C-alpha positions as CSV (number, residue, x, y, z in Angstrom):
1,M,83.0,71.6,288.1
2,Q,86.4,70.8,289.8
3,E,85.3,72.6,293.1
4,L,82.0,70.6,293.1
5,L,83.9,67.4,292.5
6,T,86.3,68.2,295.3
7,I,83.4,68.7,297.8
8,K,81.7,65.6,296.7
9,L,84.8,63.5,297.0
10,H,85.3,64.8,300.5
11,D,81.8,64.0,301.5
12,Y,82.3,60.5,300.0
13,L,85.5,59.9,302.0
14,A,83.9,61.1,305.2
15,A,81.0,58.6,304.7
16,H,82.9,55.6,303.3
17,H,86.6,56.1,304.1
18,P,86.9,58.2,307.1
19,D,90.0,56.1,308.1
20,L,91.7,57.5,305.0
21,L,90.5,61.0,305.5
22,L,91.8,60.8,309.2
23,S,95.2,59.7,308.2
24,L,95.4,62.5,305.4
25,G,94.1,65.1,308.1
26,E,96.9,64.0,310.5
27,A,99.5,64.4,307.8
28,G,97.9,67.8,306.7
29,K,97.4,66.4,303.3
30,V,93.5,66.4,302.8
31,K,93.4,69.4,300.4
32,V,96.3,68.3,298.4
33,Y,95.0,64.8,298.1
34,L,91.5,65.9,297.0
35,E,93.1,68.3,294.4
36,E,95.3,65.7,293.1
37,K,92.6,63.1,292.6
38,V,90.2,65.8,290.9
39,Q,93.1,67.0,288.9
40,G,93.9,63.5,287.7
41,I,90.5,63.3,285.8
42,N,90.5,66.8,284.5
43,D,91.3,65.8,280.9
44,E,88.4,63.4,280.8
45,M,86.0,66.1,282.5
46,E,87.1,68.7,279.9
47,S,86.6,66.3,277.1
48,L,83.0,65.4,278.2
49,L,82.1,68.9,278.8
50,A,83.5,69.9,275.4
51,G,81.4,67.2,273.9
52,D,78.1,68.8,275.1
53,T,77.6,66.2,277.8
54,P,75.3,67.6,280.5
55,A,77.0,68.8,283.5
56,Y,75.2,66.4,285.8
57,M,76.3,63.4,283.7
58,V,79.9,64.6,283.7
59,E,79.7,64.9,287.6
60,I,78.2,61.4,287.7
61,H,80.9,59.9,285.4
62,C,83.8,61.7,287.2
63,M,82.6,60.6,290.6
64,D,82.3,56.9,289.4
65,I,86.0,57.3,288.4
66,L,87.1,58.9,291.6
67,I,85.2,56.4,293.7
68,A,86.5,53.5,291.6
69,S,90.1,54.4,292.2
70,L,89.5,54.2,296.0
71,G,88.7,50.5,296.0
72,T,86.5,48.8,298.4
73,S,85.9,50.5,301.7
74,K,87.5,48.6,304.7
75,Y,85.4,51.1,306.8
76,D,82.1,50.0,305.2
77,Y,83.3,46.3,305.5
78,I,84.0,46.5,309.2
79,Y,80.9,48.7,309.9
80,N,78.7,46.0,308.3
81,L,80.5,43.2,310.1
82,L,79.9,44.9,313.4
83,E,76.3,45.6,312.6
84,D,75.6,42.0,311.5
85,E,77.8,39.9,313.9
86,F,78.3,42.2,317.0
87,E,74.8,43.7,317.1
88,E,74.8,44.6,320.8
89,S,78.2,46.1,320.7
90,F,77.4,48.1,317.6
91,T,74.4,49.5,319.3
92,K,76.4,50.5,322.4
93,L,79.0,52.1,320.4
94,E,76.4,54.0,318.2
95,R,74.6,55.1,321.4
96,Q,77.9,56.3,323.0
97,G,78.6,58.2,319.8
98,I,81.9,56.5,319.2
99,L,81.0,54.0,316.5
100,Q,83.0,55.6,313.8
101,Y,86.1,56.0,316.1
102,E,86.0,52.4,317.1
103,V,85.4,51.2,313.6
104,I,88.7,53.1,312.5
105,N,90.4,51.4,315.6
106,I,89.2,48.0,314.6
107,I,90.6,48.7,310.9
108,Q,93.8,49.4,312.5
109,H,93.6,46.4,314.8
110,C,92.9,44.2,311.7
111,S,95.3,45.9,309.4
112,D,97.5,42.6,308.7
113,L,94.4,40.8,307.8
114,L,93.0,43.6,305.6
115,N,96.1,44.1,303.4
116,G,95.0,43.2,299.8
117,F,91.6,42.4,301.2
118,D,88.7,40.9,299.2
119,E,85.4,41.5,300.7
120,D,84.0,38.2,299.2
121,D,86.5,36.1,300.9
122,K,84.6,34.1,303.5
123,F,87.8,32.9,305.3
124,L,88.8,36.6,305.7
125,R,85.4,37.4,307.1
126,Y,85.9,34.6,309.9
127,A,89.5,35.9,310.6
128,V,88.2,39.4,310.9
129,I,85.2,38.5,313.1
130,A,87.7,36.6,315.3
131,A,89.9,39.6,315.4
132,I,87.0,42.0,316.4
133,D,86.0,39.5,319.1
134,E,89.6,39.6,320.3
135,Y,89.5,43.5,320.2
136,F,86.3,43.5,322.3
137,A,87.6,41.0,324.8
138,H,90.3,43.4,326.0
139,P,88.2,46.4,327.3
140,S,91.5,48.5,327.5
141,T,91.6,48.8,323.7
142,V,88.0,49.9,323.3
143,A,87.4,53.6,324.1
144,H,84.9,53.3,326.8
145,G,84.7,49.6,327.2
146,I,81.8,47.5,326.1
């Protein structure tokens, strides 16, 4: 079960937190991070399994805990903002195959704004949109220019 959860957590990170996965990879700590996270819920997992909870329900419950501990995805937030507010740029980046790369760059560009971020904060949304607009205004910051 631990191995399955480790794989599923990795897949979730790749889809929703690739910025975190990238920074862990650069530090050579992906495996350690995943193992520590899964180990952190081991007691709960063992308790559920010992209580005859079906394995698929244990998996779902454990993944819910692991995902909740990650918080809201900055990657998904920026991705959705790009798709909604910068549709043409979004399409070009996607077509060029560099969308994920640029979303991660934009997260870094907006890092001061995104500290302790709340995705429901409309003022933050406007500030991030302005920062993304600034990012695109300087083609040297964008991988292949837009």
